[in-house]
Backbone as numpy.savetxt, mean C-alpha at the origin, in Angstrom:
# Nx Ny Nz CAx CAy CAz Cx Cy Cz
-2.54 -24.77 -3.67 -3.42 -24.23 -3.56 -3.21 -22.53 -3.19
-3.06 -21.33 -3.67 -2.33 -20.51 -3.92 -3.85 -19.03 -3.61
-3.18 -18.44 -2.75 -4.17 -17.55 -2.15 -3.94 -16.51 -3.46
-4.89 -15.15 -3.10 -4.44 -14.15 -4.10 -4.04 -13.08 -3.10
-3.31 -11.91 -3.83 -3.03 -11.01 -2.54 -3.13 -9.73 -3.16
-3.97 -8.68 -2.97 -4.16 -7.63 -2.64 -3.53 -6.52 -1.96
-3.00 -5.53 -2.70 -2.57 -4.51 -2.00 -3.28 -3.04 -2.36
-3.62 -2.05 -1.63 -4.47 -0.85 -1.25 -3.83 0.22 -1.40
-3.52 0.89 -2.29 -2.18 2.06 -2.28 -3.09 3.12 -2.35
-1.95 4.47 -1.79 -2.77 5.50 -2.05 -1.33 6.87 -0.76
-1.38 8.10 -1.20 -0.74 8.98 -0.39 -2.05 9.09 0.57
-1.34 10.33 1.45 -2.08 10.98 2.32 -3.85 10.82 2.27
-4.86 10.67 3.38 -6.25 11.41 3.51 -7.04 10.79 2.39
-6.38 9.42 1.57 -7.59 9.53 0.50 -8.71 8.27 1.21
-8.43 7.82 1.95 -9.50 6.50 2.94 -8.95 5.51 2.21
-8.03 5.19 3.00 -7.69 3.56 2.53 -8.47 2.87 3.82
-8.20 2.94 4.90 -8.85 2.53 6.17 -10.47 2.04 5.98
-11.04 3.44 5.78 -12.30 3.27 5.59 -13.10 2.25 3.95
-11.99 2.30 2.97 -12.31 1.47 1.92 -11.81 0.54 1.94
-10.94 -0.08 2.95 -10.07 -1.41 3.56 -11.67 -1.88 3.68
-11.96 -1.37 4.95 -13.27 -2.38 5.43 -14.00 -2.70 4.62
-14.31 -1.60 4.14 -15.32 -1.80 2.89 -15.26 -3.14 2.12
-14.13 -3.27 1.54 -13.45 -4.09 1.38 -13.89 -5.76 2.14
-13.36 -5.57 3.38 -13.46 -6.60 3.94 -15.53 -7.32 3.46
-15.50 -6.32 4.03 -17.40 -6.34 4.25 -17.58 -6.72 2.66
-17.21 -7.24 1.50 -17.53 -7.70 -0.07 -16.55 -8.82 0.21
-15.62 -9.27 1.16 -14.99 -10.28 0.70 -15.85 -11.71 1.61
-15.85 -11.34 2.49 -17.12 -12.40 3.75 -18.67 -12.12 2.75
-18.82 -11.34 1.97 -20.24 -11.53 1.64 -20.10 -12.58 0.16
-18.56 -12.31 -0.41 -18.23 -13.57 -1.42 -18.06 -15.13 -1.00
-17.59 -14.58 0.84 -17.19 -16.04 1.22 -16.12 -16.05 1.17
-15.27 -15.53 0.56 -13.41 -15.49 0.34 -12.83 -15.27 1.50
-12.11 -16.35 2.15 -11.16 -16.66 3.40 -9.78 -15.48 3.16
-9.76 -14.27 3.91 -8.72 -13.87 3.92 -8.41 -13.08 4.79
-7.13 -12.46 5.00 -6.17 -11.87 6.30 -6.25 -10.98 5.67
-6.38 -9.60 6.62 -6.09 -8.22 6.44 -4.58 -7.57 7.42
-3.51 -7.39 5.95 -2.77 -6.34 7.32 -1.85 -5.43 6.75
-0.88 -5.41 7.11 -0.37 -3.50 7.09 1.00 -3.20 6.78
1.52 -2.32 5.68 2.64 -2.31 5.97 3.46 -0.53 6.26
4.60 -0.54 6.40 5.34 -1.33 7.76 4.72 -1.98 8.82
4.42 -3.13 9.16 4.00 -3.82 9.81 3.19 -5.07 9.69
2.57 -5.76 10.58 2.12 -7.01 10.68 2.73 -7.52 10.69
3.54 -7.03 11.87 4.04 -8.32 12.99 4.46 -7.76 13.93
4.78 -8.69 15.01 4.89 -7.18 16.45 6.51 -7.06 16.03
7.49 -7.89 15.34 8.92 -7.02 15.33 8.60 -5.86 13.83
7.69 -5.90 12.90 7.30 -5.17 11.41 6.92 -4.06 12.40
6.17 -4.63 13.63 4.66 -2.90 13.70 5.79 -2.23 14.47
7.08 -2.42 15.14 8.68 -1.51 15.74 8.77 -1.35 14.70
9.37 -1.48 14.15 9.86 -1.22 12.84 9.04 0.68 12.57
7.95 0.30 12.30 6.83 0.75 11.56 6.90 2.22 12.72
6.83 1.90 14.27 7.08 3.13 15.22 8.40 3.46 15.28
9.62 2.84 14.60 10.69 4.31 13.93 10.58 4.64 13.16
9.68 4.52 12.51 9.79 5.18 10.62 8.87 5.68 10.85
7.30 6.08 11.87 6.88 7.33 11.53 6.90 8.22 12.49
7.52 7.84 14.38 7.56 8.75 15.30 8.65 9.82 14.81
7.98 11.34 14.70 8.83 12.44 13.95 10.00 12.00 15.19
11.33 12.90 15.07 12.53 12.79 15.94 13.52 13.67 15.51
13.93 14.40 15.88 14.66 15.44 15.95 16.18 15.21 15.53
16.32 14.10 14.71 17.68 13.06 14.47 16.54 12.86 13.26
17.96 13.83 11.74 17.28 13.07 10.33 17.56 11.71 10.24
16.68 11.52 9.78 16.99 9.88 9.01 17.43 9.48 7.88
18.38 9.39 7.46 18.49 9.36 5.73 17.93 8.24 5.16
18.20 8.38 4.11 17.01 8.35 2.82 17.52 6.37 3.14
18.86 5.97 3.23 18.86 4.83 2.95 18.77 3.76 4.18
18.20 4.74 5.31 18.14 4.03 6.63 16.57 3.61 6.64
16.37 4.65 6.06 14.58 4.68 6.15 14.06 3.13 5.14
14.99 3.47 3.75 14.89 2.17 2.65 15.16 1.05 3.69
16.09 0.90 3.68 16.10 -0.52 4.33 15.75 -1.11 5.58
15.13 0.26 6.34 13.81 -0.48 7.30 12.56 -0.87 6.75
12.14 -0.11 5.83 11.01 -0.58 5.36 11.12 -2.34 4.78
12.37 -2.44 4.05 12.39 -3.77 3.75 13.00 -4.98 4.21
13.08 -4.47 5.86 13.38 -5.45 7.20 11.94 -5.70 7.31
11.00 -5.00 7.47 9.77 -4.42 8.46 9.17 -5.81 7.34
9.41 -5.40 5.58 8.78 -6.35 4.85 9.52 -7.48 4.51
10.58 -8.10 5.07 11.23 -9.60 4.92 10.43 -10.00 6.15
10.10 -9.40 7.23 9.36 -10.06 8.16 8.19 -10.59 8.24
7.13 -9.98 7.80 6.31 -9.84 7.34 5.98 -10.48 6.59
6.32 -11.00 5.85 6.18 -11.51 4.50 6.94 -13.14 5.12
7.69 -13.39 5.87 8.16 -14.56 6.43 6.94 -14.97 6.57
6.30 -14.58 8.15 5.34 -14.51 9.28 3.91 -14.50 8.46
3.74 -13.72 7.56 2.02 -13.34 7.75 1.46 -13.69 6.18
2.25 -12.49 5.47 1.79 -12.87 3.43 2.20 -14.26 3.30
3.14 -14.67 2.89 3.42 -16.12 2.66 2.78 -16.97 2.84
2.66 -17.38 4.20 2.13 -18.30 4.62 0.26 -18.68 4.16
-0.35 -16.84 4.09 -1.22 -16.81 4.01 -1.61 -17.53 3.01
-0.74 -16.89 2.06 -1.52 -16.97 -0.03 -0.49 -18.67 -0.07
0.28 -19.24 0.58 0.61 -20.80 0.69 -0.85 -21.39 1.01
-1.72 -21.10 2.23 -2.60 -21.78 2.82 -3.94 -22.15 1.61
-3.72 -20.85 0.36 -5.12 -20.56 -0.17 -5.88 -19.27 0.09
-5.37 -18.93 1.29 -6.22 -17.59 1.93 -5.63 -15.97 1.07
-6.73 -15.13 0.88 -6.57 -14.10 -0.21 -6.26 -12.99 1.17
-4.96 -12.78 0.60 -4.02 -11.46 1.23 -4.38 -9.77 1.12
-5.12 -8.94 2.16 -5.50 -7.84 1.90 -4.86 -6.84 2.66
-3.49 -6.03 1.80 -2.70 -5.42 2.57 -2.59 -4.36 2.34
-2.38 -3.28 3.15 -2.34 -1.39 3.26 -0.91 -0.96 2.89
-0.75 -0.86 1.74 0.30 -0.63 1.44 1.72 -1.56 1.38
2.37 -1.39 0.04 2.86 -3.03 -0.22 4.20 -2.07 -1.05
5.55 -2.83 -1.73 6.30 -2.16 -2.02 5.77 -0.89 -3.46
4.31 -0.97 -3.77 4.34 0.46 -4.62 4.66 1.75 -3.67
4.70 1.48 -2.69 4.90 2.39 -1.58 6.09 3.43 -1.37
6.50 1.65 -1.94 8.44 2.05 -2.01 8.94 2.50 -2.53
8.44 2.19 -4.00 8.72 3.25 -4.96 8.29 4.42 -5.14
7.29 4.74 -4.78 6.10 5.86 -4.45 6.85 7.15 -3.34
7.11 6.28 -2.31 7.79 7.09 -1.33 9.12 7.73 -1.57
9.75 6.79 -1.15 10.98 6.43 -1.45 12.26 6.62 -3.38
11.66 6.33 -4.08 12.09 6.48 -4.75 11.29 7.99 -5.38
10.20 7.75 -5.76 9.88 9.56 -6.69 10.14 10.60 -5.40
9.27 9.96 -4.36 9.49 10.92 -2.70 10.33 12.01 -2.85
11.03 10.81 -2.55 12.92 11.11 -1.86 13.58 11.33 -2.97
14.18 10.84 -4.09 14.73 11.02 -4.98 15.30 9.32 -5.53
15.25 8.62 -4.48 15.70 7.30 -4.87 16.20 6.27 -6.24
17.08 5.62 -6.24 17.54 5.77 -7.27 16.51 3.94 -7.57
15.75 3.79 -8.30 14.62 2.78 -8.09 15.11 1.51 -8.91
16.34 1.50 -9.19 17.11 0.51 -9.42 17.52 -0.63 -8.38
17.88 0.47 -7.06 18.22 0.23 -5.38 16.74 -0.59 -5.30
16.21 0.19 -5.12 14.32 -0.09 -5.00 14.16 -1.81 -5.07
14.86 -1.87 -6.46 14.43 -3.15 -7.19 15.04 -4.17 -7.12
16.12 -4.22 -6.71 17.24 -5.31 -6.03 16.53 -5.60 -4.53
16.14 -4.85 -4.18 15.47 -4.81 -2.80 14.57 -6.31 -2.14
13.69 -5.31 -3.78 13.03 -6.02 -3.79 12.22 -7.60 -4.25
13.75 -8.16 -5.29 14.45 -8.89 -5.68 14.46 -9.64 -4.54
15.59 -9.67 -3.35 16.51 -9.81 -2.56 15.04 -10.51 -1.26
14.34 -9.40 -1.23 13.49 -9.95 -0.11 11.94 -10.29 -0.17
11.59 -10.44 -1.72 10.70 -11.07 -2.44 10.59 -11.71 -3.20
12.14 -12.25 -4.09 11.89 -13.41 -4.47 10.60 -13.12 -5.73
10.04 -14.00 -6.35 9.02 -13.61 -7.09 7.77 -12.61 -6.82
7.42 -12.77 -5.64 6.23 -12.66 -5.24 5.29 -10.93 -5.61
5.02 -10.85 -6.23 4.04 -9.55 -6.20 2.38 -9.73 -6.36
1.92 -8.37 -6.16 1.15 -8.41 -5.75 -0.16 -8.77 -7.39
-1.14 -9.77 -6.72 -2.50 -9.89 -8.04 -3.26 -8.69 -8.49
-3.53 -7.92 -7.55 -4.00 -7.01 -8.04 -4.18 -5.74 -6.96
-3.79 -4.40 -7.48 -2.79 -3.18 -6.65 -4.42 -2.31 -7.00
-4.98 -1.72 -5.96 -6.22 -0.77 -5.76 -5.48 1.02 -5.97
-5.19 1.60 -6.43 -4.32 2.71 -5.94 -5.67 4.31 -5.46
-5.80 4.11 -4.68 -6.94 5.11 -4.19 -6.80 6.87 -4.80
-6.31 7.66 -5.41 -6.13 8.72 -6.01 -6.96 10.16 -5.61
-5.94 11.05 -5.16 -6.82 12.08 -4.79 -5.74 13.21 -5.39
-6.38 14.71 -5.37 -5.25 15.29 -5.20 -4.98 15.64 -3.80
-3.28 16.11 -4.29 -3.07 16.35 -2.85 -3.16 17.10 -1.69
-3.83 18.32 -2.00 -4.16 19.10 -0.93 -5.57 18.41 -0.53
-6.55 17.85 -1.01 -7.70 17.24 -0.20 -7.52 16.95 1.03
-6.11 15.45 0.39 -5.64 14.53 0.36 -4.81 14.65 1.93
-4.16 15.88 2.43 -3.67 16.20 3.46 -4.50 17.30 4.67
-4.97 17.49 3.68 -6.42 18.38 4.61 -7.39 17.16 5.49
-7.68 15.99 4.54 -8.42 15.28 5.81 -7.39 14.27 6.18
-5.99 14.19 6.20 -5.03 13.56 7.03 -5.38 14.61 8.41
-5.14 15.81 7.95 -4.90 16.98 9.37 -5.94 16.59 10.27
-7.30 15.99 9.76 -8.19 15.80 10.36 -8.46 14.81 11.62
-7.20 13.73 11.13 -7.56 12.61 12.43 -7.09 12.70 13.34
-5.45 13.30 13.17 -4.26 13.34 14.36 -3.48 13.84 13.73
-2.32 14.09 15.13 -1.56 14.67 14.85 -0.09 13.93 14.08
0.37 14.89 12.61 1.02 14.15 11.78 2.03 13.49 11.81
1.99 12.45 11.70 3.47 11.37 11.79 4.61 12.40 10.92
5.78 11.76 10.84 6.86 11.92 9.97 6.98 12.26 8.57
6.51 11.36 8.75 6.12 11.43 6.64 4.72 12.21 6.10
4.13 12.40 7.09 2.67 13.73 7.01 3.56 14.86 7.43
4.38 15.31 7.78 4.99 16.50 7.91 5.93 17.24 6.42
5.92 15.93 5.89 6.71 16.43 4.99 5.71 17.63 3.89
6.21 18.50 3.10 5.96 19.42 2.47 5.29 18.87 1.21
4.39 20.21 0.87 2.99 19.30 0.05 3.97 18.92 -1.46
5.55 19.64 -2.19 5.77 19.09 -3.16 5.97 17.53 -3.16
6.12 17.02 -1.79 6.75 16.01 -1.70 5.92 15.03 -2.00
4.65 14.90 -1.10 3.61 14.79 -1.75 2.65 14.59 -3.35
3.25 15.07 -3.60 2.89 15.89 -5.30 3.56 14.37 -5.76
5.28 14.47 -5.51 5.90 14.05 -6.45 5.39 12.16 -5.97
4.96 11.56 -4.92 4.84 10.62 -4.62 3.37 10.26 -5.14
2.51 10.83 -5.13 0.99 10.89 -5.98 1.64 10.61 -7.69
2.69 11.18 -8.41 3.01 11.25 -9.34 3.63 10.00 -9.88
4.21 9.15 -8.73 5.06 7.96 -8.65 4.25 6.70 -8.57
2.46 7.22 -7.93 1.75 6.20 -8.37 0.90 5.87 -9.34
1.03 6.86 -10.08 -0.29 7.31 -11.03 1.07 6.45 -12.64
2.85 6.95 -12.41 3.40 6.06 -12.84 3.04 4.90 -12.95
3.50 4.22 -11.71 3.15 2.65 -11.62 1.63 1.89 -12.34
0.61 2.77 -12.00 -0.46 2.70 -12.44 -0.62 2.02 -13.99
-0.11 3.20 -14.91 0.55 3.26 -15.96 0.93 2.41 -16.73
2.29 2.11 -16.19 3.36 0.86 -16.23 2.43 -0.40 -16.09
2.12 -0.40 -15.26 1.36 -1.77 -14.98 -0.25 -1.92 -15.32
-0.82 -1.58 -16.38 -2.38 -1.36 -15.85 -2.89 -3.26 -15.82
-2.10 -3.97 -16.25 -2.97 -5.40 -16.37 -3.36 -5.96 -14.46
-2.36 -4.90 -13.40 -2.22 -4.91 -11.92 -2.96 -3.92 -11.19
-3.08 -3.22 -11.56 -3.36 -1.98 -10.92 -4.67 -0.59 -11.29
-5.15 -1.00 -10.83 -6.73 0.32 -10.92 -7.06 0.96 -10.40
-6.89 2.27 -11.10 -6.98 3.80 -10.19 -7.94 3.92 -9.44
-8.67 4.27 -8.64 -9.89 4.47 -8.83 -9.50 6.63 -7.58
-10.93 6.95 -8.46 -10.47 8.37 -7.87 -11.15 8.74 -6.68
-10.70 8.79 -5.89 -11.20 8.30 -4.50 -11.33 10.03 -4.27
-11.59 11.22 -4.84 -12.55 11.98 -4.83 -13.63 12.47 -4.85
-14.54 11.39 -5.34 -15.52 11.19 -5.62 -16.16 10.88 -4.21
-17.67 11.42 -4.04 -18.30 10.39 -3.19 -18.42 9.09 -2.63
-18.44 9.12 -1.51 -17.52 7.64 -1.29 -19.10 6.48 -1.49
-19.26 6.85 -2.00 -20.37 5.88 -2.24 -20.29 5.17 -4.26
-19.82 6.35 -4.60 -18.95 5.99 -5.93 -17.61 5.45 -5.75
-16.91 5.85 -4.81 -15.55 5.23 -4.96 -16.08 3.81 -4.69
-16.79 3.56 -4.07 -17.31 2.48 -3.56 -17.54 1.05 -4.59
-18.31 1.51 -4.72 -18.74 1.47 -6.28 -17.70 1.20 -7.44
-16.79 1.62 -7.59 -15.35 1.04 -8.35 -14.88 0.23 -8.04
-14.64 0.08 -6.29 -13.65 -0.83 -5.86 -14.68 -2.58 -6.04
-15.75 -2.02 -6.12 -16.54 -3.39 -6.42 -16.20 -3.63 -7.54
-16.69 -2.85 -8.62 -16.18 -3.41 -9.84 -15.10 -4.09 -10.30
-13.55 -3.24 -9.88 -12.71 -3.93 -9.95 -12.65 -5.18 -9.52
-13.03 -5.33 -7.80 -13.15 -6.68 -7.22 -13.87 -7.86 -8.58
-14.80 -7.75 -8.69 -15.78 -8.23 -9.49 -15.16 -8.92 -11.04
-14.31 -7.68 -11.45 -13.67 -8.02 -12.72 -12.70 -8.86 -12.15
-11.97 -8.62 -10.74 -10.32 -9.36 -11.29 -10.93 -11.09 -10.39
-11.82 -11.17 -9.46 -11.86 -12.22 -9.17 -12.55 -13.32 -10.55
-13.31 -12.45 -11.20 -14.32 -13.25 -12.13 -13.37 -13.72 -12.99
-11.92 -12.59 -13.22 -10.79 -13.03 -13.86 -10.32 -14.38 -13.36
-10.07 -14.35 -12.12 -9.85 -15.67 -11.84 -10.42 -17.10 -11.51
-11.46 -17.17 -12.00 -12.19 -17.95 -11.91 -12.75 -18.73 -13.35
-11.18 -17.84 -14.53 -11.83 -18.77 -15.80 -10.53 -18.92 -16.10
């Protein structure tokens, strides 16, 4: 048996949490056995790495350290949660994955995508998501939404230009991999967003049965 691997991506304030709850409800209705997880995080050790990455600090975190921490957490997450679930035939729904690294550390920080690709192969081998839903929203709207929910973490304190680059990174990934990525306009009313998500999920699972 081999389960499906679905990832949900997007910049700050796109509504990932709300829409992942909607996806969980939809999968339950379809009687799909699944596990929901997140990155960075997903295991006790990886959650500690998440805390290191997101906590604002006076010390500047160098880009290489940030990138390596991301993949260290991912390696543990894959070993303990994602790979075992997929191998047992369960569907994995993950709040962000390696596309976020290309978008945030690659496009956002300006790091070499070839270096990220090398680490991707080292940590993941051939494993890639089967479906990626990219929730897209104008940066200003997303940051405004994000500012209303909690104190900003280390990433949320970045300048608007950083998030513009991240957004363009996601759109570039989607353009390069249209067979895997579906861009969802998250600026629409929630009912419309979730209708589009439903369409993408129905198409994906129908194809998987073919």
